C-alpha positions as CSV (number, residue, x, y, z in Angstrom):
1,M,107.9,64.7,124.0
2,S,104.5,66.1,123.9
3,D,104.2,66.3,127.8
4,F,107.6,68.0,127.8
5,N,106.6,70.5,125.2
6,E,103.2,71.2,126.9
7,A,105.0,72.0,130.1
8,I,107.4,74.4,128.3
9,I,104.6,76.0,126.4
10,A,102.6,76.6,129.7
11,E,105.7,78.0,131.5
12,F,106.5,80.3,128.5
13,R,102.9,81.7,128.5
14,A,102.8,82.1,132.2
15,H,106.1,83.9,132.4
16,G,105.9,86.3,129.5
17,G,108.2,84.1,127.3
18,R,110.8,83.1,129.8
19,V,111.4,79.5,130.6
20,G,113.8,77.6,132.9
21,G,115.2,74.1,133.0
22,P,117.2,73.1,129.9
23,F,116.1,76.4,128.2
24,E,117.3,78.7,131.1
25,G,118.9,81.7,129.5
26,V,118.1,80.5,125.9
27,S,116.0,82.4,123.4
28,V,112.8,80.3,122.9
29,L,109.8,81.2,120.8
30,L,106.5,79.2,120.3
31,L,106.0,78.2,116.7
32,S,102.5,77.3,115.6
33,T,102.4,75.4,112.3
34,T,99.7,73.6,110.4
35,G,100.1,69.8,110.4
36,A,101.3,68.7,106.9
37,K,99.2,65.5,107.1
38,S,96.5,66.4,109.7
39,G,95.9,70.0,108.9
40,A,95.7,70.5,112.7
41,Q,97.4,73.4,114.5
42,R,100.6,72.4,116.2
43,T,102.6,74.5,118.7
44,T,106.3,73.8,119.5
45,P,108.9,75.6,121.6
46,V,111.9,76.3,119.4
47,V,115.2,77.8,120.1
48,Y,115.8,80.9,117.9
49,M,118.3,83.6,117.0
50,Q,117.4,87.1,115.9
51,D,118.9,88.3,112.6
52,G,117.8,91.8,111.9
53,E,114.0,91.7,111.6
54,R,114.0,87.9,111.1
55,W,113.8,85.1,113.6
56,I,116.2,82.3,112.7
57,V,115.3,78.7,113.8
58,F,117.3,75.5,113.6
59,A,115.7,72.2,112.8
60,S,118.3,70.4,114.9
61,K,116.0,67.9,116.8
62,A,119.0,67.5,119.1
63,G,121.1,65.8,116.3
64,A,118.4,63.1,115.6
65,P,118.7,61.4,112.3
66,T,115.4,62.9,111.0
67,N,114.1,66.5,110.8
68,P,111.5,67.7,113.4
69,A,107.8,67.6,112.5
70,W,107.6,71.4,112.6
71,Y,110.1,71.5,109.7
72,H,108.0,69.3,107.6
73,N,104.9,71.4,108.4
74,L,106.6,74.5,107.3
75,L,107.7,72.9,104.0
76,A,104.0,72.0,103.3
77,T,102.6,75.3,104.6
78,P,105.2,78.1,105.0
79,T,103.0,80.5,106.9
80,A,102.8,80.1,110.6
81,R,102.4,82.1,113.9
82,I,105.0,82.7,116.5
83,E,105.0,83.9,120.0
84,V,108.0,85.8,121.2
85,G,107.8,87.1,124.7
86,T,104.4,88.6,125.1
87,V,103.7,89.3,121.4
88,S,102.3,87.1,118.6
89,V,103.0,87.6,114.9
90,E,102.2,85.8,111.6
91,V,105.5,84.8,109.8
92,R,106.5,83.2,106.5
93,A,109.3,80.6,106.6
94,E,112.1,80.3,104.2
95,V,114.7,77.5,104.1
96,L,118.2,79.1,104.0
97,T,120.9,77.4,101.9
98,G,124.6,77.9,101.1
99,A,126.8,80.5,102.7
100,E,123.9,82.3,104.5
101,R,122.7,79.0,106.1
102,D,126.4,78.1,107.1
103,R,127.0,81.6,108.5
104,L,123.9,81.6,110.7
105,F,124.4,78.1,111.9
106,E,128.0,78.9,112.9
107,R,126.8,82.0,114.8
108,Q,124.3,79.9,116.7
109,A,127.0,77.3,117.5
110,V,129.2,80.0,118.9
111,R,126.3,81.2,121.1
112,H,125.3,77.6,122.0
113,P,128.0,75.0,121.5
114,Q,125.5,72.1,121.7
115,F,124.6,73.0,118.1
116,D,128.0,71.8,116.9
117,E,127.3,68.6,118.9
118,Y,124.0,68.1,117.3
119,A,125.5,68.5,113.8
120,A,128.3,66.1,114.7
121,N,125.7,63.5,115.9
122,T,123.7,63.3,112.6
123,S,124.5,62.7,108.9
124,R,121.9,65.2,107.8
125,V,122.6,68.9,107.3
126,I,120.6,70.6,109.9
127,P,118.1,73.0,108.2
128,V,118.2,76.6,109.1
129,L,115.0,78.7,108.4
130,A,114.3,82.4,108.5
131,L,110.9,83.5,109.7
132,S,109.9,86.9,108.4
133,T,107.0,89.1,109.5
134,Q,103.6,88.8,107.7
135,S,101.7,91.0,110.1
136,K,101.9,93.6,112.9
137,L,103.1,92.5,116.3
138,E,100.0,91.7,118.5
139,P,99.9,91.2,122.2
140,V,99.2,87.6,123.2
141,A,95.8,87.2,124.8
142,P,96.1,86.2,128.5
């Protein structure tokens, strides 16, 4: 998975936030978190949906039985940095619950039906997180 992610990250940065392959036409951001155990910075491409001024991300891990590492990292350290297109911004993550979580997950599943498949393939409730701005948008350094 690491080599796959590295290729997506390189393509994202080389093309101003656009990627092809399985992410063609899908909104993708780069999420940089602090490792919960290692303390090291980790960057992961993540599918997102805009909700007002928030970026909504889904810890689907394609329906795997466990949550992705970036989710655990955000639970341990909820501050992170994202790259969206050609800008970078600091954010704070909040795990959404109840009706708000369900509404946003359903909205994402309408946009991308594979999210319903992911939910059907796992016994866990897929976490939905809101990323809110902590700083001004900054251009990403070339």
